[in-house]
N, C-alpha and C positions, 0 to 999 in steps of 0.2 A: 868550078865542082865541091869544093868541101862547103862554101856558103848554101848551094842548093843544099846540100842533106842535112845542114845545120839547121836548113829553113823547115825541110821536112821533118824532121826529127822533133822540133817546136812544135809546128802545125797538129803532129800526131799524138803529139803529147798535151798539149789544150785539148784537145777533143774528147779524150782518154777522161782529161781533168772537169769537163765538163759531162761525162757520164757519168759521173764519181759524185759530181753536184746531184743533179736527175736521183743518184739513186739514193743520196742521203736527203735527198726533197723527199721521195719517197717514203723514206723511215720517219721522218720528223713529220709527215700527216698520218701516219700509222699511230706515232705518241700522241701526237693530239686527239686522235679520234679516244684510244684507252682512258687519258685522262679529263675529256671532256663523258667517255660514259660513266666513269668513278664516280665523277661528280653528278650523276642522275640517278644514282642507288640512293633513294633515300631513305631515312633513317626508318623504321617499322617501330610501329608500336602496336604491340600485337597483345591480345590480352590472354591468361592463362588459361589453356585447354584443360579440359575433365581427363584427369588422370586416369581413374576410373575406369574408360569405356576404350583405354588404346592399347595396343598390343605391339613391342617393339622388341625385336631380336638383335644384338649386335654379331658380326660373324669378325673374326676376328681369321684371316687365312694367316699362316704365319709356316716361318721355317727357320730352324736353328736360333731361336728368340728365347732363350730360358731367362738372359740377363735381363732382356726389356721388358717382357709380358708382365711379369707381376706388377709393376707400376703403373701400367696401363689397369690391370684388373681391379686391382686396389681403387681409381680414381673410379672403376666402372660399377664399383659397390657402394659408391658413396653418391650415385645419383637422384636425385631428388624426384624419379619418375621408376616406377616399375618396370624392368626389360629383363628380359631371359639374353644370355652370353652363349657365345659357340663358337669356341675354337676348334679352327679346323690346322689338324698337323698335318702339311706338307713334307714327308719324310724326314722330320728333323733327324740330327744327330746328336743333340747336345740335352738330351733330356726335355724339351719344349711338354711334350704333352705329361708329362709329371708334374712339370711344375704348376700347369694349367688345373690338373686336377686333383692337386694338393689345397689349389684356388677356392674349390669348390665349385668349380665351372664344369659347362658337359662340353666335353673332347670328342674330337670327329677327326678320325683318320682320314686323308682323301685317298681315293680309290688310284688317283694317276698323278706322275709328278706336275708340278708346275701350279703356278698360282689361280690361273683358271678352272682348272679342275677341283681345284679345292674350293675357291668361290662357289661354284656350280652345287657342290656337294653339300655345303653349307646351308643353300638357299632351298634345295631339295627337302633340309630336313626341317626346316620351320616353317610356322602354321600363323603367325601374329599379319597382322593387316602389314606393319611397316618392317623394315629391314634395313640396316645402316651397317656399314664396312669401317672398320678402321685398321691401320697398318701396328703391329706389335709396339712399333717405337716410339709412338705418337701419348702425348699427355692432353687429357680434358678435364673440364672445370666442373662443378657440382650440378650445374644446371646445361650442360652440354645435350643431355639425351630432351628436354625440356623443351628447349630453345630452337632446338634442329626440328622436334615432330610439332610445335606450335604453327613453323614455319609453313611444313608442310599441310597440316589440317584447313590453315586460315587461309592459304595462296592454292587449296585445291592443286599442289602439285602432284606429278608422275615422283618427280623425285629431287631431293633438297640437295645441294652442292655447296658443304660449306668451304671456309676458305683453313687455309695451314700455313703457317709460320713457323722458319727458323726463330731457335734461341739456345745458349745464350750470344750476345754479343759481345764475347770480353778484348778480342782484335780485331784487327784491319783484315783477316781472313775470313774469321767471323760474319763481318759485318758486310762483307762483300757480298759472302754466298746469302745474306738475310736479303740483301738489297734487290739481288738479281733473282731469288724466290718469291721474295716480294713484287717484284714487277710484273713475274707471272701470275701471281691472283689477280694483280690490277686489270690485265687484261683478261682473265678470263670471269673473273666476276664483273666489269663492264659487260665486256662482252654476251654474257650468260642474259644479263639484266636487260640489255638491249635487244635481246631472243635473235644475234645475230654467231651465235657460238654454241658449240655442243660440246666444248669440254668442262675435266674437273678429275680431281683426285678421288681414286677410291680408298685413300689413308682418312678421308671425311667424307662420304657419299649416305645418303639415305633415300630408298626411295620405297615405293609403295610394291609390297611380294609380287602381287598379281599381273605387276605389267613389266615384269622384269625383262628383258629379251632375252633369255639364257640361248637362245642358238644364232645370237649376233656376236658371241665370243668366238675369237680365235686362238685352237687351243695352240695351237703350234707356236704361237708368238708367245715371248715371254712377258708383254707389258702390254696396256695397253685394256686393259679388261673395262676401265673405268669407261676411255673414250669412245669406245665401239657400241657398253652399251646407250652413253649419253646419244651417241650418234642414233642407236636407232628408236633412242624413245623419242628423240625429235621428229622421225621420216614417220614416228607412228602418229602423229600428233599429238606426244604427250606433254605437260606443262613442265620446264624446266626453272626451279627456283634458287639464287641464290642468295646463302645466307651468311650476312657478314657479321651479322651481330659478336661483340669478343666471346660471348660466351657459349658461344659453338665452336667457338675458333680450337684445330688440335695444333698441340705446338709440338717439334720434335728439333732435333738437332742436323746440324750439318755434315758435310763430309770433313773426311780429316785429314785427307791430303789432295794435291791435284789429281793423281791417281784414281782415288775413290769417285771424285767428282766428276772424273772423264767417261767414268765405264756408265756410273749412274745416268749421266745424260746422254749417252754413247746405246743407254737400253730403252731411254724413253725416245731418242730422233729414231731408233730403228721401226718403231710403227708407222711413220710419216708417210712414207709411198700405201699403206694399205687404208691409211683413212678417206672420207668421203666430202669431209669437212672444206670448203675451200676458204674460208678464211684461214686456217690453221695451216694448207699449203701452202698458201699466199704469204704469210708471216714467217715462216719459218726458211721459204727461198730467200724472200727481200730480207731476213736476216744474217743469210748466209751469206747474201753478195755484199750486205754491207761489212763482213769482218774482210772480205775477202779485196774490198777496193781499200781498205786501211793498210792491210797486209802486202797490197801488192804497189802502191804509192810508198809504201817506207822501202819498199827493197829498191823500189826504183831511183828515188833521191840517195841510199847509201851507194848506188852502183853508181851512180851521174858526177854524185858531189859536186853539182852548181845551186849557185846560190837559188835562183828561178825553181827548179824543180823542189827544193828541199821547203819553201815557202807555200807552194803549191801542195805539197805534201801537211805541211802542218797544219795551212787551213784547213783541210779536210779531218785534220784527229780534232780539231778545236771547234768544228762545226759539228763533230759526235760528240763532243764533249757537252757542249751545250745543248743539245738536242737531249740528251740524258739527264740532265740537269734536272729539266722542269719533272720529269718522271720520279727522279730519283726522290726531289725532297715532298711528292706524294707519297710514295712509299714509306721513305721514314715516317712521317706521319701519321698514317694511316695502320703500321703497325707497330709503333713504339721502339721504331731502332735511333740508339745516341747516335748521329753519326760523326764523323769529323770532318773538316774541311776540305783533306788530301781524300778521303774515300771518293771524293767526286772526281778525281783528276785520275785517280787509279782505275775507276770503273771500268772506263773504256779497254784500257791494252788488257786489263785482268779477263774482260767479256771475250775478247779474239784470243786468248790462250786457254781458256774454256773452249769455246766453239771448234778452234784446232782441233784442240786433242780429241773431243770428243768424235770427230771424224774421222781421226787419225784410229782411234778404239775400236770404230765400225769398220773401216778399211782393211785393218790388221786382224780383223775377227777378233778379237781382246775383250769385248762386251760377255761379260760372265754378272751373273746374279744367282746368290746363294750360291756359290761353288757350280754351278750350271752352266755353260757356257751357248749363248744364245747365237 
């Protein structure tokens, strides 16, 4: 009888292992698609547009950004394209509005709490043909505005999605975040270019004011203004353009701790059930399934303490790392991340911790943004 139960347990374990292989096979196919899409993004060689006939307003919706905001405003004042700057203060308690006013830019107080309300209030005040949004904690180069607008005009775009990268890369923690964030940019950039994805970051986004779908935002959600708007633009047959030129890139810093990173990712993940983009939903489910698979097999190996189960678990981790390696090499090259060999080995276990921690934040309702619970 014990031999029978042993055989049954072995059969069930191997069945689960083959299921795990199928899940990782799906992940490998997704990564392959991301890499191929990214390679298809050609280096655009656009001529310079006539700056005199263009109008651009940069909206910075922000809350408690008195420390970061001056640096971005300095960058905006150095742009080689005439722009208007509008800071929309979302109930800051640290003097953000006063800092913006001292820098000589227009300041508007949001009539209602929340980033989306601040964004809508800013859009209602603009009169230029083009509007861009930036997060207060990013840094940009002096050609950022011209590079973004040039892509919009010459590609006849409704919205231009600029890349965002993390810096500096001082230690393993910084490099992990930079690689993980860069992987998202590869997915987004390639997906938008292939016209298969409506995704982007409001930290670096430009759009035609008259075509911005102000009625598409869900004010009750604290995240997702960028994605909801881009979804609506594509639904209305607008043209989304990816601008991957380094001159249009926005640079920001990563989280300082696991708790901060979990909260950030939990905030981003909280919008997924409200999205209609099929690819985004499929990717979220698949990535979650991969992490759960690795955790379950790790626990099983720890409990069973048998060589076959241990080898089965180890093979799944090695396969995941091999799949990630192809993507991470591309990310490191595209975003100039000075990686070390150990970064490739540490990425998979770190990412499991990231995903599980973000889920726990959501389940425990610990997700907050700027002091406000989501």
